C-alpha positions, 0 to 999 in steps of 0.5 A, a space after each residue: 484562330 486555327 491554333 485555338 481550334 486545335 487546342 479545343 479539340 485536344 481538350 475534348 473527352 473521347 467517350 468511346 475510348 473510356 467505355 472500352 476501358 471502364 467497368 462493365 454495367 453487369 459487374 455493377 449489377 452483380 456487385 449490388 446483388 451480392 451486397 443485398 444477399 450478404 445483408 439478408 444473410 446477416 439479418 437471417 442469422 441475427 433473427 431468433 431461430 424457432 426451437 424444436 420441442 415436443 408437446 402434449 395435450 392437456 387431458 381431463 379424465 372422463 367422468 365415469 357417469 352415475 357412480 359414487 364412491 366404491 363399495 366393493 373391490 374385486 379382481 378378475 380377467 378380461 374374457 371373450 364371449 366368442 372364442 373358438 378353436 377351429 378344427 376340421 370335420 374329418 381326419 386328414 393331413 394339413 397341406 396349407 395353413 393360411 393364418 398367423 397369430 395376431 392377424 385379423 380374419 373375416 367370416 368364411 375366410 379360408 384358414 387351412 386346407 387338408 389333403 383331398 386326394 382320398 376324398 377326390 378318389 372317393 368322389 370319382 368312385 361314387 360318380 362311376 357307380 352312379 353312372 353304372 346305375 343309370 345305365 342299368 335303369 336304361 337297360 331295364 326300361 328297354 326290357 320293360 318296353 319289350 315285355 309290354 309289346 310281348 304282352 300285347 301280342 299274347 293277349 291278341 293270340 289268346 283272344 284268337 285261341 292260339 295260345 293258352 292262358 298260362 302263356 298269357 300269365 307268364 307274359 304279364 308276370 314278366 312285365 310286372 317283374 321288370 317294372 319292380 326291377 326298374 323301380 329298384 334301379 331308380 332307387 339305386 340311382 337316388 342312393 348313388 346320387 346321395 353317395 356323390 353328394 357325401 363325397 363332394 361334402 368330404 372334399 368341401 370339408 378339406 377346406 377349413 373356414 373361419 366361423 366368425 370374424 375376429 383375430 387369430 390368437 394362436 396357430 396350432 397346426 403346421 403343414 404336414 401334421 395330422 388333424 382330427 376333430 377328436 383326440 386320436 393318435 396320442 400327441 401326434 394328431 392336432 385337434 385344431 388349426 387355430 384359435 379365433 377371438 371376437 374382439 368385439 365380445 370382450 367383457 370382464 369376469 370377476 369372482 366376488 366373495 359371496 358375503 358381499 354379493 348383496 352389494 352388486 346389482 345389474 346395471 351398477 356402474 364400475 371402474 376397471 383398471 387393467 394391471 398393464 395400465 394402472 393409470 387408465 380408468 375404464 368405465 363399465 357396468 354390471 351385466 349380470 350375476 351368474 346365479 350359482 356359487 362356487 362352494 370351494 372358493 365361496 365366490 359368485 361370478 359377475 359379468 361386466 361390460 365395457 362402456 367402450 372397447 379399446 385396442 389396448 384391452 386384450 383377452 386374459 388380461 388381469 383387471 381390478 374392478 371397483 363397484 361404485 355406489 350411488 352418486 351424490 349430487 355434490 359429487 356429480 357437480 365436481 368435474 375431474 381435474 386435468 392432468 399433465 405429464 410431470 416432464 412438462 412442469 419447470 420450476 422457475 423462481 420458486 413457481 411451477 410453470 409450463 409453456 403453452 403453445 399458442 396459435 402462432 407457434 409461440 409459447 406462453 409462460 404460465 404459472 400453475 397450481 398443482 395437485 397431487 401427483 401419481 407416477 408420471 402425471 400430476 393434477 393441475 388445480 388451476 392454470 390450464 384448460 383441457 385441449 391446450 398443448 404444452 411443451 414437454 421437457 422445456 429447454 432451459 433457454 426457452 422463454 415467454 414469447 419464443 417461437 417453437 416448431 413441434 417435432 
């Protein structure tokens, strides 16, 4: 029986010994995490990737308002009603210019400063003269007070018969003479004060301010140059610091042949096209016809206002204007077609298609019916609505339902 007990003990497993020589539990956890990461990476690599694309918004040209077909075409220029070459009131040497071309300026902003050395010395001289004149007034007041005391004494002595009438008359004359002299000195004080104000104004004139808010389109003087309100000194003296244009006062001036001026009326609708942006139609209306003709060119000047200004409109730009006739009800009911860039259109199986970006960042393939094309844009007869976003230069691999990301 004891031998059987020993045999059973020999068959028992020692768990402590096994634990010390087996794989640790943290190694199993790390292995599981590594396997999970590998599976996730495999699914991520196999998943379809979003395609980077450029997009554009479908546009619909704005209607020009009341206006039918063009009855007259003319060309002219963009002009500014408020434009000024800013100069100084005095002749002086420029020591500082604080404006640059293309930079906005505000009303009363300092544009330049002139050398004020001479004006400051003139002011100091005028102030000294004023002080000397005031001292003269003080001296004559003292003399007048003394003369009046003497007159009172002479009157008392004359009443007592001590002095004669001639002495009394001399005392009265002295008082009147000093009173007149004091009045003269007081007037000289007022003159000296005005001289001081003039000299102070000379110093103020050395600081050149902007007369109104706008944009500086030219810088005409540099530090060290002489500037004068009138042309002097040949080509060595400038007559202006800079030229400022009020961009809110831009309008159009066109010359209309006097044979066709009867087709133009105040308030008439126009469609303007800048030479720099031939595809951009700008609505406007006639302000007035200047009531005079140019006998040499046989033209009449017409002023035209923009309905809305735009930063692209610059002074002196060339512009063409179409004067519109009366609008018919049928034309008013037709909305202008939408336009898109040509690069958004792709030919697919004989159809003209575009890819529209939906709200979930996927693309929808859509067939179109196109209208006439001009330059880099094409009209869309049907298939798109204004405001939708379409893919520009769609990649060959792009297909319906693909996920995209906008560059």
